C-alpha positions as CSV (number, residue, x, y, z in Angstrom):
1,M,-10.6,-21.6,4.0
2,F,-6.8,-21.0,2.9
3,S,-6.4,-24.8,1.1
4,L,-9.5,-23.4,-1.2
5,Y,-7.7,-20.2,-2.6
6,P,-5.4,-22.3,-5.1
7,A,-8.7,-23.4,-7.0
8,I,-10.5,-19.7,-6.5
9,R,-7.5,-17.9,-8.0
10,P,-7.8,-18.8,-11.6
11,L,-11.7,-18.0,-11.4
12,L,-10.7,-14.6,-9.6
13,F,-8.2,-13.7,-12.5
14,E,-10.7,-13.7,-15.1
15,L,-12.2,-10.8,-13.7
16,D,-11.3,-7.2,-14.0
17,S,-8.6,-6.7,-11.1
18,E,-10.2,-4.4,-9.0
19,R,-13.4,-6.3,-9.2
20,A,-11.7,-9.2,-8.3
21,H,-10.2,-7.3,-5.3
22,D,-13.5,-6.1,-3.9
23,W,-15.5,-9.5,-4.4
24,S,-12.7,-11.3,-2.9
25,L,-12.9,-8.6,0.2
26,T,-16.6,-9.2,0.2
27,G,-16.2,-12.8,0.2
28,L,-13.9,-12.8,2.8
29,D,-16.4,-11.1,5.1
30,L,-19.4,-13.4,4.5
31,C,-17.1,-16.1,5.2
32,H,-16.2,-14.7,8.8
33,R,-19.9,-13.8,9.3
34,W,-21.1,-17.2,8.3
35,M,-18.2,-19.4,10.1
36,G,-16.6,-17.1,12.4
37,P,-18.9,-18.2,15.2
38,L,-18.0,-21.7,15.0
39,L,-14.5,-21.1,15.2
40,P,-12.0,-19.9,17.7
41,P,-11.2,-16.0,17.7
42,S,-8.7,-15.4,15.1
43,A,-5.2,-15.4,16.5
44,P,-1.7,-14.5,15.2
45,C,0.2,-17.0,14.0
46,A,2.9,-18.1,16.9
47,F,6.1,-19.9,16.1
48,E,8.1,-17.4,18.4
49,G,7.7,-15.0,21.3
50,P,6.2,-11.4,20.6
51,T,8.9,-9.3,19.5
52,T,9.1,-5.1,20.6
53,V,9.7,-2.8,17.9
54,A,9.4,0.9,18.6
55,G,8.4,0.4,21.9
56,L,5.2,-1.8,20.6
57,V,5.0,-5.8,21.2
58,F,4.1,-7.3,18.2
59,P,2.7,-11.1,18.3
60,N,4.8,-11.8,15.0
61,R,6.7,-9.9,12.5
62,I,4.1,-10.4,9.5
63,G,1.6,-7.3,8.7
64,L,-0.8,-6.4,5.9
65,A,0.6,-3.4,4.3
66,A,-1.7,-0.5,3.4
67,G,-3.8,-0.3,0.6
68,L,-5.4,-3.6,0.4
69,D,-7.8,-2.3,3.3
70,K,-8.4,1.2,2.7
71,N,-11.4,1.6,4.7
72,A,-10.6,-0.2,7.5
73,E,-13.7,-2.4,6.5
74,H,-12.4,-6.0,6.5
75,L,-10.4,-6.2,9.4
76,D,-12.1,-9.1,11.3
77,A,-11.9,-11.1,8.1
78,L,-8.1,-10.4,7.5
79,G,-7.4,-11.3,11.2
80,R,-8.0,-14.7,10.2
81,F,-4.6,-14.9,7.9
82,G,-2.6,-14.8,11.1
83,F,-0.7,-11.2,11.0
84,G,0.8,-10.6,14.1
85,F,-0.1,-6.6,12.9
86,M,-2.4,-4.7,10.1
87,E,-2.2,-1.4,8.4
88,A,-5.5,0.1,7.3
89,G,-5.6,3.0,4.7
90,T,-4.8,5.4,3.2
91,V,-7.2,7.5,4.5
92,T,-7.7,11.2,4.0
93,P,-9.7,13.9,5.9
94,R,-12.1,14.0,3.1
95,P,-13.9,11.3,1.0
96,Q,-12.6,11.3,-2.4
97,P,-13.2,8.9,-5.6
98,G,-9.5,8.2,-6.4
99,N,-8.4,8.3,-10.3
100,A,-10.9,6.8,-13.0
101,Q,-11.1,3.4,-13.6
102,P,-9.7,1.0,-14.9
103,R,-6.9,1.3,-12.3
104,M,-5.6,-1.9,-11.3
105,F,-3.6,-4.1,-13.8
106,R,-2.0,-7.6,-12.8
107,M,0.9,-8.9,-15.0
108,Q,0.9,-12.6,-14.0
109,S,3.8,-13.6,-15.5
110,A,5.9,-11.1,-13.4
111,D,3.8,-12.0,-10.0
112,A,3.1,-8.2,-10.4
113,I,0.6,-5.6,-10.1
114,I,0.2,-2.0,-11.3
115,N,-2.2,0.4,-9.9
116,R,-3.0,4.2,-10.1
117,F,-6.1,4.2,-7.3
118,G,-5.0,7.6,-5.9
119,F,-6.1,7.3,-2.1
120,N,-9.8,6.3,-3.3
121,N,-11.6,6.1,0.2
122,L,-14.6,7.1,1.9
123,G,-12.8,9.6,4.7
124,L,-11.7,9.9,7.9
125,A,-15.4,9.6,9.4
126,Q,-16.5,6.4,8.1
127,F,-13.2,5.1,8.6
128,I,-13.3,5.8,12.6
129,E,-16.6,4.1,12.5
130,N,-15.2,1.1,11.0
131,L,-12.9,0.9,13.6
132,K,-15.4,1.1,16.2
133,A,-17.3,-1.7,14.6
134,S,-14.2,-4.1,14.3
135,A,-13.9,-6.9,17.2
136,W,-10.5,-7.1,16.0
137,V,-9.9,-3.5,16.9
138,R,-11.5,-3.3,20.2
139,E,-10.1,-6.7,21.4
140,R,-6.4,-5.6,20.5
141,R,-5.9,-9.1,18.8
142,G,-3.2,-7.8,17.1
143,I,-1.0,-4.2,16.7
144,L,-3.0,-1.9,14.5
145,G,-1.4,0.6,12.2
146,L,-3.1,3.8,10.4
147,N,-1.9,5.1,7.3
148,I,-2.7,8.4,6.6
149,G,-2.2,10.8,3.3
150,K,-3.2,14.2,2.1
151,N,-6.7,15.0,-0.6
152,A,-5.8,15.5,-3.7
153,S,-7.7,18.7,-3.8
154,T,-5.7,20.0,-0.9
155,P,-2.6,22.2,-2.4
156,I,1.0,20.5,-1.5
157,D,2.0,23.7,0.4
158,Q,-1.0,22.8,2.8
159,A,-0.4,19.3,3.1
160,T,0.6,19.4,6.8
161,D,-2.5,20.2,7.7
162,D,-4.4,16.9,6.5
163,Y,-1.7,14.8,7.9
164,L,-2.3,17.0,11.3
165,T,-6.2,16.2,11.0
166,C,-6.2,12.9,10.6
167,L,-3.3,12.1,13.3
168,E,-5.6,14.3,15.7
169,A,-8.4,12.0,14.6
170,L,-6.8,8.6,14.7
171,Y,-4.4,8.8,17.2
172,P,-6.7,7.0,19.9
173,W,-7.2,4.4,17.8
174,A,-3.9,3.3,16.2
175,D,-0.8,1.9,18.1
176,Y,1.2,3.3,15.1
177,I,0.3,5.9,12.6
178,T,2.1,5.7,9.1
179,I,2.6,9.0,7.2
180,N,2.3,8.4,3.4
181,I,3.9,10.7,1.4
182,S,5.4,8.3,-1.2
183,S,2.3,7.2,-3.4
184,P,3.1,7.8,-7.1
185,N,-0.9,8.1,-7.8
186,T,-1.4,11.6,-5.8
187,Q,0.1,14.6,-8.0
188,S,3.2,16.4,-6.1
189,L,2.8,14.2,-3.0
190,R,6.2,12.6,-3.4
191,G,7.7,15.8,-3.3
192,L,7.2,15.9,0.2
193,Q,10.0,13.6,0.5
194,S,12.5,16.2,-0.5
195,A,14.4,17.7,2.4
196,G,12.8,21.4,2.3
197,S,9.6,19.5,2.8
198,L,9.9,17.1,4.8
199,T,11.9,18.1,7.7
200,P,9.1,20.6,8.8
201,L,6.1,18.2,7.9
202,L,7.8,16.0,10.1
203,H,8.7,18.7,12.9
204,S,4.7,19.7,13.1
205,L,3.5,15.9,13.2
206,K,6.0,15.3,16.1
207,T,5.0,18.2,18.0
208,R,1.5,17.3,17.7
209,Q,2.4,13.9,18.7
210,G,3.9,15.2,22.0
211,L,0.9,17.0,22.8
212,L,-2.0,14.1,22.2
213,T,0.4,11.9,24.3
214,E,0.3,14.2,27.1
215,R,-3.7,14.9,26.8
216,L,-4.4,10.9,26.1
217,K,-1.8,9.3,28.4
218,R,-0.5,7.4,25.6
219,R,2.4,7.4,23.0
220,V,1.5,6.3,19.4
221,P,4.7,6.1,17.2
222,L,5.2,7.8,13.8
223,F,6.4,5.7,10.9
224,L,7.4,7.2,7.5
225,K,6.3,5.4,4.3
226,V,9.0,6.2,1.4
227,A,9.3,5.3,-2.3
228,P,11.8,3.2,-3.9
229,D,12.6,5.8,-6.5
230,L,15.4,7.2,-4.3
231,T,19.0,7.8,-5.3
232,D,21.5,6.9,-2.4
233,E,21.8,10.7,-1.7
234,Q,17.9,11.4,-1.2
235,I,17.6,8.2,0.7
236,D,20.3,9.6,3.1
237,E,18.9,13.2,3.1
238,I,15.5,11.4,4.6
239,A,17.4,9.5,6.9
240,L,19.2,12.1,8.5
241,A,15.4,14.1,8.7
242,V,13.8,11.1,10.5
243,N,17.0,11.0,12.7
244,R,16.8,14.5,13.8
245,A,12.9,14.5,14.3
246,Q,12.9,11.4,15.9
247,I,10.6,9.5,14.0
248,E,10.2,6.0,15.5
249,G,9.8,4.2,12.3
250,L,10.2,4.0,8.5
251,I,8.7,1.6,6.2
252,A,10.6,0.8,2.8
253,T,8.8,0.9,0.4
254,N,5.8,2.0,-1.6
255,T,5.3,1.1,-5.1
256,T,7.9,2.0,-8.1
257,L,7.6,4.0,-11.2
258,A,10.6,1.9,-12.7
259,R,9.3,-0.5,-15.6
260,D,12.7,-2.1,-16.8
261,Q,11.7,-5.3,-14.9
262,V,8.8,-5.6,-16.8
263,E,9.4,-4.2,-20.2
264,G,7.4,-5.8,-22.9
265,L,4.5,-7.3,-20.7
266,A,0.9,-6.4,-21.2
267,H,0.2,-3.4,-19.3
268,A,3.9,-2.3,-18.8
269,D,2.9,1.0,-19.8
270,E,0.0,1.7,-17.7
271,A,0.5,4.6,-15.5
272,G,0.6,3.9,-11.6
273,G,2.9,2.1,-9.2
274,L,4.2,-1.0,-9.7
275,S,4.3,-4.1,-7.1
276,G,5.1,-7.4,-6.8
277,R,8.5,-9.2,-7.6
278,P,10.1,-6.8,-10.1
279,L,10.2,-4.7,-7.0
280,F,12.0,-6.6,-4.6
281,H,15.9,-6.1,-5.4
282,Q,15.1,-2.3,-5.9
283,A,13.0,-2.4,-2.4
284,N,15.7,-4.2,-0.6
285,H,18.4,-1.8,-1.7
286,V,16.4,1.3,-0.4
287,L,16.0,-0.9,2.7
288,K,19.7,-1.7,3.4
289,R,20.9,1.8,2.5
290,F,18.4,3.2,5.0
291,R,19.4,0.7,7.9
292,E,23.1,1.8,7.2
293,A,21.8,5.7,7.5
294,L,19.2,5.6,10.2
295,D,20.0,5.5,13.6
296,P,19.8,1.9,15.5
297,E,16.9,2.5,17.4
298,V,14.5,3.5,14.5
299,A,12.7,0.7,13.3
300,L,12.2,-0.4,9.8
301,I,9.7,-2.2,8.2
302,G,10.1,-4.2,4.7
303,V,7.9,-4.6,2.2
304,G,7.7,-4.7,-1.6
305,G,7.9,-8.5,-3.9
306,I,7.7,-10.6,-0.7
307,L,6.1,-13.9,-2.5
308,S,8.1,-16.4,-0.5
309,D,9.5,-18.0,2.9
310,A,13.2,-17.0,0.8
311,D,12.0,-13.5,0.3
312,G,11.2,-12.6,3.5
313,L,14.4,-13.9,5.1
314,Q,16.1,-11.7,2.5
315,K,14.1,-8.7,4.0
316,R,15.3,-9.6,7.6
317,A,18.9,-9.7,6.1
318,A,18.6,-6.5,4.6
319,G,17.8,-5.0,8.0
320,A,13.8,-5.0,8.3
321,D,12.2,-5.8,11.7
322,L,8.9,-6.5,10.8
323,L,7.7,-7.4,7.1
324,Q,4.4,-6.2,5.2
325,V,2.7,-8.3,2.6
326,Y,0.2,-7.3,-0.1
327,T,0.6,-8.2,-3.8
328,G,2.0,-11.8,-2.4
329,L,-1.2,-12.3,-1.0
330,I,-2.8,-12.1,-4.1
331,Y,-0.4,-14.3,-6.0
332,R,0.5,-16.7,-3.1
333,G,-2.9,-16.7,-1.0
334,P,-3.1,-16.6,2.7
335,R,-1.1,-19.1,4.0
336,L,2.1,-17.0,3.2
337,V,1.5,-15.2,6.3
338,C,2.1,-18.0,8.6
339,D,4.5,-19.4,6.4
340,L,6.7,-16.4,6.6
341,A,6.2,-16.5,10.5
342,K,7.2,-19.7,10.5
343,A,10.3,-19.2,8.6
344,L,11.3,-16.3,10.4
345,A,11.2,-18.0,13.8
346,V,13.1,-21.2,12.3
347,A,15.6,-18.8,11.3
348,Q,16.5,-17.1,14.8
349,P,19.6,-17.7,16.2
350,G,19.9,-20.1,19.3
């Protein structure tokens, strides 16, 4: 199935970006449904032993970034790519359609994508039903991260309520939960990264985490997903808040609003977040700065512009414990997952 992607990709790229995205996932599900019973159960790529990060044992260091499977509908099919972990979402308490279409744009010459989806999703109740239906989830074939956000209609000063609602509902299902405050496509959301807003938000979430840990007898780490469009001073302020709250991990980074790397290209002026190769160095700078500012025990997931083995190794060198991919899958295909896992294993000392 993996070997077919280079032949299929030109056909998909003739379609509208979002339609191609949806059709690809539907096709994967069909292949999994027809061929799955004839194949061994999906398993993570194994080129090195498992690694423990934030108290969790990851089969390998390569994960699916949030945003590709917003509703946790395709985890069984995507699990065949060999991921050590997958992150589904972003999910909000109530369903919402997101922003008007078109809202996803390829920039092929730059290996980049601009999107302004706006947390389109089916809501928390359907998200949980989809988790219940997934064999990959039930059988714990890898680490499951669940990414939570606020509804666009929720006032920013009530955002904490939405995050707490999601945390409470998803805690029994997740291996870790990501607090997404960095999407550029929900009005005012990135304002939650300011020290005045972030500190009380993290305090509320950590307090609820403690209560849920006691009630359910299991601890689910909290990760914070941040933007790449941060000054060094802002990074230091966020790191201080994360250290004080004892948040277990941080994901660097979400998409960027910057356009300097794609200036003059078709679609460069579209509103939304830019992902892919143009984000790589900016995301790495943020990643490295956080590694320097965070307590050593805070886990770091590096995401943004990973399209090759060399990219993955640079993320590790910048301080990432784990990696996530999304846009790289679209441009390079499923083989990228196991290629990255193998490259990191070969690069391990000793």
